[in-house]
TORKOL-4160 file (C-alpha; in steps of 0.2 Angstrom, whole numbers, padded with zeros to 4 digits, m for minus):
272
<pt num="1" X="0703" Y="0467" Z="m0471"/>
<pt num="2" X="0694" Y="0453" Z="m0479"/>
<pt num="3" X="0680" Y="0443" Z="m0471"/>
<pt num="4" X="0687" Y="0430" Z="m0460"/>
<pt num="5" X="0704" Y="0436" Z="m0460"/>
<pt num="6" X="0713" Y="0434" Z="m0443"/>
<pt num="7" X="0716" Y="0449" Z="m0431"/>
<pt num="8" X="0731" Y="0460" Z="m0434"/>
<pt num="9" X="0739" Y="0455" Z="m0417"/>
<pt num="10" X="0736" Y="0437" Z="m0420"/>
<pt num="11" X="0752" Y="0426" Z="m0421"/>
<pt num="12" X="0754" Y="0412" Z="m0434"/>
<pt num="13" X="0748" Y="0396" Z="m0427"/>
<pt num="14" X="0760" Y="0384" Z="m0419"/>
<pt num="15" X="0769" Y="0371" Z="m0428"/>
<pt num="16" X="0760" Y="0354" Z="m0424"/>
<pt num="17" X="0771" Y="0344" Z="m0412"/>
<pt num="18" X="0781" Y="0359" Z="m0408"/>
<pt num="19" X="0785" Y="0366" Z="m0391"/>
<pt num="20" X="0773" Y="0381" Z="m0394"/>
<pt num="21" X="0759" Y="0369" Z="m0399"/>
<pt num="22" X="0762" Y="0359" Z="m0384"/>
<pt num="23" X="0762" Y="0374" Z="m0372"/>
<pt num="24" X="0746" Y="0380" Z="m0379"/>
<pt num="25" X="0738" Y="0363" Z="m0377"/>
<pt num="26" X="0742" Y="0364" Z="m0358"/>
<pt num="27" X="0737" Y="0382" Z="m0355"/>
<pt num="28" X="0721" Y="0383" Z="m0366"/>
<pt num="29" X="0717" Y="0365" Z="m0371"/>
<pt num="30" X="0701" Y="0356" Z="m0366"/>
<pt num="31" X="0711" Y="0340" Z="m0364"/>
<pt num="32" X="0712" Y="0331" Z="m0346"/>
<pt num="33" X="0730" Y="0335" Z="m0346"/>
<pt num="34" X="0727" Y="0353" Z="m0349"/>
<pt num="35" X="0714" Y="0354" Z="m0335"/>
<pt num="36" X="0726" Y="0345" Z="m0323"/>
<pt num="37" X="0740" Y="0356" Z="m0328"/>
<pt num="38" X="0729" Y="0372" Z="m0324"/>
<pt num="39" X="0725" Y="0365" Z="m0308"/>
<pt num="40" X="0744" Y="0363" Z="m0304"/>
<pt num="41" X="0746" Y="0381" Z="m0308"/>
<pt num="42" X="0732" Y="0385" Z="m0296"/>
<pt num="43" X="0741" Y="0375" Z="m0283"/>
<pt num="44" X="0757" Y="0384" Z="m0287"/>
<pt num="45" X="0748" Y="0400" Z="m0284"/>
<pt num="46" X="0741" Y="0395" Z="m0267"/>
<pt num="47" X="0758" Y="0388" Z="m0262"/>
<pt num="48" X="0768" Y="0403" Z="m0267"/>
<pt num="49" X="0756" Y="0415" Z="m0258"/>
<pt num="50" X="0756" Y="0404" Z="m0242"/>
<pt num="51" X="0775" Y="0404" Z="m0242"/>
<pt num="52" X="0776" Y="0423" Z="m0245"/>
<pt num="53" X="0764" Y="0426" Z="m0231"/>
<pt num="54" X="0775" Y="0415" Z="m0219"/>
<pt num="55" X="0792" Y="0422" Z="m0224"/>
<pt num="56" X="0784" Y="0440" Z="m0222"/>
<pt num="57" X="0785" Y="0436" Z="m0203"/>
<pt num="58" X="0803" Y="0431" Z="m0204"/>
<pt num="59" X="0819" Y="0443" Z="m0203"/>
<pt num="60" X="0826" Y="0448" Z="m0219"/>
<pt num="61" X="0839" Y="0434" Z="m0219"/>
<pt num="62" X="0849" Y="0432" Z="m0235"/>
<pt num="63" X="0842" Y="0414" Z="m0237"/>
<pt num="64" X="0824" Y="0422" Z="m0236"/>
<pt num="65" X="0828" Y="0434" Z="m0249"/>
<pt num="66" X="0836" Y="0421" Z="m0260"/>
<pt num="67" X="0820" Y="0410" Z="m0259"/>
<pt num="68" X="0809" Y="0425" Z="m0264"/>
<pt num="69" X="0820" Y="0428" Z="m0279"/>
<pt num="70" X="0820" Y="0409" Z="m0284"/>
<pt num="71" X="0800" Y="0409" Z="m0282"/>
<pt num="72" X="0800" Y="0425" Z="m0294"/>
<pt num="73" X="0810" Y="0416" Z="m0307"/>
<pt num="74" X="0798" Y="0401" Z="m0306"/>
<pt num="75" X="0783" Y="0412" Z="m0308"/>
<pt num="76" X="0793" Y="0422" Z="m0322"/>
<pt num="77" X="0796" Y="0406" Z="m0332"/>
<pt num="78" X="0777" Y="0401" Z="m0330"/>
<pt num="79" X="0773" Y="0419" Z="m0337"/>
<pt num="80" X="0785" Y="0418" Z="m0351"/>
<pt num="81" X="0778" Y="0401" Z="m0357"/>
<pt num="82" X="0760" Y="0406" Z="m0355"/>
<pt num="83" X="0763" Y="0421" Z="m0366"/>
<pt num="84" X="0774" Y="0411" Z="m0378"/>
<pt num="85" X="0759" Y="0400" Z="m0380"/>
<pt num="86" X="0746" Y="0414" Z="m0383"/>
<pt num="87" X="0740" Y="0417" Z="m0400"/>
<pt num="88" X="0737" Y="0435" Z="m0396"/>
<pt num="89" X="0753" Y="0440" Z="m0387"/>
<pt num="90" X="0752" Y="0459" Z="m0389"/>
<pt num="91" X="0734" Y="0460" Z="m0383"/>
<pt num="92" X="0737" Y="0448" Z="m0368"/>
<pt num="93" X="0752" Y="0457" Z="m0362"/>
<pt num="94" X="0741" Y="0473" Z="m0360"/>
<pt num="95" X="0728" Y="0465" Z="m0350"/>
<pt num="96" X="0726" Y="0469" Z="m0331"/>
<pt num="97" X="0729" Y="0451" Z="m0327"/>
<pt num="98" X="0746" Y="0452" Z="m0336"/>
<pt num="99" X="0751" Y="0468" Z="m0328"/>
<pt num="100" X="0746" Y="0461" Z="m0311"/>
<pt num="101" X="0758" Y="0446" Z="m0315"/>
<pt num="102" X="0772" Y="0457" Z="m0319"/>
<pt num="103" X="0770" Y="0467" Z="m0303"/>
<pt num="104" X="0769" Y="0452" Z="m0293"/>
<pt num="105" X="0785" Y="0444" Z="m0301"/>
<pt num="106" X="0794" Y="0460" Z="m0300"/>
<pt num="107" X="0790" Y="0462" Z="m0281"/>
<pt num="108" X="0799" Y="0444" Z="m0278"/>
<pt num="109" X="0813" Y="0447" Z="m0290"/>
<pt num="110" X="0817" Y="0464" Z="m0282"/>
<pt num="111" X="0816" Y="0458" Z="m0264"/>
<pt num="112" X="0835" Y="0457" Z="m0262"/>
<pt num="113" X="0836" Y="0475" Z="m0267"/>
<pt num="114" X="0820" Y="0483" Z="m0260"/>
<pt num="115" X="0818" Y="0487" Z="m0241"/>
<pt num="116" X="0802" Y="0477" Z="m0239"/>
<pt num="117" X="0799" Y="0469" Z="m0256"/>
<pt num="118" X="0782" Y="0476" Z="m0259"/>
<pt num="119" X="0774" Y="0459" Z="m0254"/>
<pt num="120" X="0756" Y="0466" Z="m0255"/>
<pt num="121" X="0758" Y="0466" Z="m0275"/>
<pt num="122" X="0760" Y="0447" Z="m0274"/>
<pt num="123" X="0742" Y="0443" Z="m0271"/>
<pt num="124" X="0737" Y="0451" Z="m0287"/>
<pt num="125" X="0743" Y="0435" Z="m0296"/>
<pt num="126" X="0731" Y="0424" Z="m0286"/>
<pt num="127" X="0716" Y="0435" Z="m0290"/>
<pt num="128" X="0720" Y="0433" Z="m0308"/>
<pt num="129" X="0719" Y="0414" Z="m0307"/>
<pt num="130" X="0703" Y="0414" Z="m0297"/>
<pt num="131" X="0695" Y="0426" Z="m0310"/>
<pt num="132" X="0700" Y="0415" Z="m0325"/>
<pt num="133" X="0685" Y="0408" Z="m0333"/>
<pt num="134" X="0693" Y="0393" Z="m0341"/>
<pt num="135" X="0701" Y="0388" Z="m0325"/>
<pt num="136" X="0684" Y="0389" Z="m0316"/>
<pt num="137" X="0676" Y="0379" Z="m0329"/>
<pt num="138" X="0689" Y="0365" Z="m0330"/>
<pt num="139" X="0690" Y="0363" Z="m0311"/>
<pt num="140" X="0671" Y="0362" Z="m0311"/>
<pt num="141" X="0672" Y="0348" Z="m0324"/>
<pt num="142" X="0684" Y="0339" Z="m0313"/>
<pt num="143" X="0678" Y="0343" Z="m0296"/>
<pt num="144" X="0659" Y="0344" Z="m0293"/>
<pt num="145" X="0662" Y="0353" Z="m0276"/>
<pt num="146" X="0670" Y="0368" Z="m0285"/>
<pt num="147" X="0656" Y="0369" Z="m0297"/>
<pt num="148" X="0643" Y="0368" Z="m0283"/>
<pt num="149" X="0653" Y="0381" Z="m0273"/>
<pt num="150" X="0661" Y="0391" Z="m0285"/>
<pt num="151" X="0653" Y="0408" Z="m0280"/>
<pt num="152" X="0657" Y="0405" Z="m0261"/>
<pt num="153" X="0675" Y="0400" Z="m0266"/>
<pt num="154" X="0678" Y="0415" Z="m0276"/>
<pt num="155" X="0670" Y="0428" Z="m0264"/>
<pt num="156" X="0681" Y="0421" Z="m0250"/>
<pt num="157" X="0696" Y="0422" Z="m0261"/>
<pt num="158" X="0692" Y="0440" Z="m0265"/>
<pt num="159" X="0691" Y="0444" Z="m0247"/>
<pt num="160" X="0707" Y="0435" Z="m0243"/>
<pt num="161" X="0716" Y="0444" Z="m0257"/>
<pt num="162" X="0709" Y="0460" Z="m0251"/>
<pt num="163" X="0716" Y="0457" Z="m0233"/>
<pt num="164" X="0733" Y="0452" Z="m0239"/>
<pt num="165" X="0734" Y="0468" Z="m0250"/>
<pt num="166" X="0728" Y="0479" Z="m0237"/>
<pt num="167" X="0740" Y="0472" Z="m0224"/>
<pt num="168" X="0755" Y="0474" Z="m0235"/>
<pt num="169" X="0750" Y="0492" Z="m0239"/>
<pt num="170" X="0748" Y="0496" Z="m0220"/>
<pt num="171" X="0765" Y="0488" Z="m0217"/>
<pt num="172" X="0774" Y="0496" Z="m0231"/>
<pt num="173" X="0767" Y="0514" Z="m0227"/>
<pt num="174" X="0768" Y="0512" Z="m0208"/>
<pt num="175" X="0784" Y="0503" Z="m0204"/>
<pt num="176" X="0797" Y="0514" Z="m0197"/>
<pt num="177" X="0785" Y="0528" Z="m0195"/>
<pt num="178" X="0772" Y="0521" Z="m0183"/>
<pt num="179" X="0778" Y="0513" Z="m0167"/>
<pt num="180" X="0763" Y="0503" Z="m0166"/>
<pt num="181" X="0766" Y="0493" Z="m0183"/>
<pt num="182" X="0782" Y="0483" Z="m0180"/>
<pt num="183" X="0778" Y="0468" Z="m0191"/>
<pt num="184" X="0765" Y="0459" Z="m0202"/>
<pt num="185" X="0756" Y="0453" Z="m0187"/>
<pt num="186" X="0752" Y="0471" Z="m0181"/>
<pt num="187" X="0747" Y="0476" Z="m0199"/>
<pt num="188" X="0736" Y="0461" Z="m0201"/>
<pt num="189" X="0728" Y="0464" Z="m0183"/>
<pt num="190" X="0724" Y="0483" Z="m0188"/>
<pt num="191" X="0717" Y="0477" Z="m0205"/>
<pt num="192" X="0705" Y="0464" Z="m0198"/>
<pt num="193" X="0699" Y="0475" Z="m0184"/>
<pt num="194" X="0696" Y="0489" Z="m0197"/>
<pt num="195" X="0688" Y="0479" Z="m0209"/>
<pt num="196" X="0676" Y="0472" Z="m0196"/>
<pt num="197" X="0673" Y="0489" Z="m0190"/>
<pt num="198" X="0678" Y="0483" Z="m0172"/>
<pt num="199" X="0690" Y="0497" Z="m0170"/>
<pt num="200" X="0699" Y="0494" Z="m0154"/>
<pt num="201" X="0709" Y="0509" Z="m0156"/>
<pt num="202" X="0725" Y="0503" Z="m0149"/>
<pt num="203" X="0732" Y="0505" Z="m0166"/>
<pt num="204" X="0729" Y="0520" Z="m0178"/>
<pt num="205" X="0736" Y="0526" Z="m0193"/>
<pt num="206" X="0741" Y="0544" Z="m0191"/>
<pt num="207" X="0739" Y="0559" Z="m0204"/>
<pt num="208" X="0727" Y="0561" Z="m0218"/>
<pt num="209" X="0734" Y="0547" Z="m0229"/>
<pt num="210" X="0732" Y="0535" Z="m0214"/>
<pt num="211" X="0715" Y="0539" Z="m0211"/>
<pt num="212" X="0710" Y="0538" Z="m0230"/>
<pt num="213" X="0718" Y="0520" Z="m0230"/>
<pt num="214" X="0708" Y="0516" Z="m0215"/>
<pt num="215" X="0692" Y="0522" Z="m0224"/>
<pt num="216" X="0696" Y="0512" Z="m0240"/>
<pt num="217" X="0698" Y="0496" Z="m0228"/>
<pt num="218" X="0682" Y="0499" Z="m0221"/>
<pt num="219" X="0671" Y="0502" Z="m0236"/>
<pt num="220" X="0679" Y="0490" Z="m0248"/>
<pt num="221" X="0681" Y="0477" Z="m0234"/>
<pt num="222" X="0664" Y="0477" Z="m0228"/>
<pt num="223" X="0657" Y="0476" Z="m0245"/>
<pt num="224" X="0667" Y="0460" Z="m0249"/>
<pt num="225" X="0662" Y="0453" Z="m0232"/>
<pt num="226" X="0644" Y="0456" Z="m0236"/>
<pt num="227" X="0646" Y="0447" Z="m0252"/>
<pt num="228" X="0654" Y="0432" Z="m0245"/>
<pt num="229" X="0639" Y="0431" Z="m0232"/>
<pt num="230" X="0626" Y="0432" Z="m0246"/>
<pt num="231" X="0635" Y="0419" Z="m0256"/>
<pt num="232" X="0636" Y="0408" Z="m0240"/>
<pt num="233" X="0618" Y="0410" Z="m0235"/>
<pt num="234" X="0608" Y="0412" Z="m0250"/>
<pt num="235" X="0601" Y="0397" Z="m0259"/>
<pt num="236" X="0615" Y="0387" Z="m0268"/>
<pt num="237" X="0615" Y="0388" Z="m0287"/>
<pt num="238" X="0626" Y="0383" Z="m0301"/>
<pt num="239" X="0632" Y="0391" Z="m0317"/>
<pt num="240" X="0625" Y="0383" Z="m0332"/>
<pt num="241" X="0619" Y="0394" Z="m0347"/>
<pt num="242" X="0602" Y="0389" Z="m0354"/>
<pt num="243" X="0603" Y="0386" Z="m0373"/>
<pt num="244" X="0587" Y="0396" Z="m0376"/>
<pt num="245" X="0587" Y="0412" Z="m0365"/>
<pt num="246" X="0604" Y="0411" Z="m0358"/>
<pt num="247" X="0600" Y="0412" Z="m0341"/>
<pt num="248" X="0616" Y="0406" Z="m0332"/>
<pt num="249" X="0611" Y="0403" Z="m0313"/>
<pt num="250" X="0600" Y="0388" Z="m0309"/>
<pt num="251" X="0596" Y="0377" Z="m0294"/>
<pt num="252" X="0608" Y="0362" Z="m0294"/>
<pt num="253" X="0593" Y="0349" Z="m0297"/>
<pt num="254" X="0584" Y="0360" Z="m0310"/>
<pt num="255" X="0576" Y="0350" Z="m0324"/>
<pt num="256" X="0568" Y="0366" Z="m0333"/>
<pt num="257" X="0574" Y="0384" Z="m0335"/>
<pt num="258" X="0564" Y="0395" Z="m0323"/>
<pt num="259" X="0564" Y="0409" Z="m0336"/>
<pt num="260" X="0558" Y="0400" Z="m0352"/>
<pt num="261" X="0555" Y="0382" Z="m0347"/>
<pt num="262" X="0568" Y="0374" Z="m0359"/>
<pt num="263" X="0573" Y="0357" Z="m0353"/>
<pt num="264" X="0591" Y="0359" Z="m0345"/>
<pt num="265" X="0605" Y="0345" Z="m0346"/>
<pt num="266" X="0615" Y="0351" Z="m0331"/>
<pt num="267" X="0630" Y="0339" Z="m0328"/>
<pt num="268" X="0627" Y="0329" Z="m0312"/>
<pt num="269" X="0638" Y="0317" Z="m0303"/>
<pt num="270" X="0622" Y="0309" Z="m0296"/>
<pt num="271" X="0617" Y="0305" Z="m0278"/>
<pt num="272" X="0621" Y="0291" Z="m0266"/>
């Protein structure tokens, strides 16, 4: 391969003015319209997770199953459009975030045919969005609040996603086998009391598998909870890479890099 040649899995560039070029601008571009479009995708993820959490408490009525399938089709359309716009389709499809998307979409489309729909898989999509560096940067550019509190927001979201996934796992593995787990509310109650190590003991998971799941909830849950507490109570910093030494965390009002003394030009919306 000659120097400067494109990667083997890179697809030809989109035709200017074509559909693919337009999609790439929305999903990857640094334009105001692209940033707002990606903000809309985050709203879609938040809304879909909220709706999925709500319907999980409802009886498996045909209307509920139809709604889940329709939501799966919407997310499938977004997934296809995003990957169609990608310049490295083969590599992108093998990323963990893409596999998480596929699992989440499958769980929704399979809802009419699967006993409980594997709802815990749907939180994986939200985790992908929150870990998108491009989305975080674009949101930070438009909303200073997100830039100043990015670490807290991501830590809180990771804890929320963990609780959502573990609640789904508890429900899927215990429903019909454990008389104490009758709905998502019971599973959520057990997950939260176990995560906080309160352990009232009125609900337990029998068997070796149940005990190992409880151990996983305690270990990983406490770790995420402590990370959130650390992000909340330690001095606030923002992400801005120093052009000289590459130190990326600074005080919001920093003028010089504390590591090398370089003058920083951190974007600031000003003070009243």
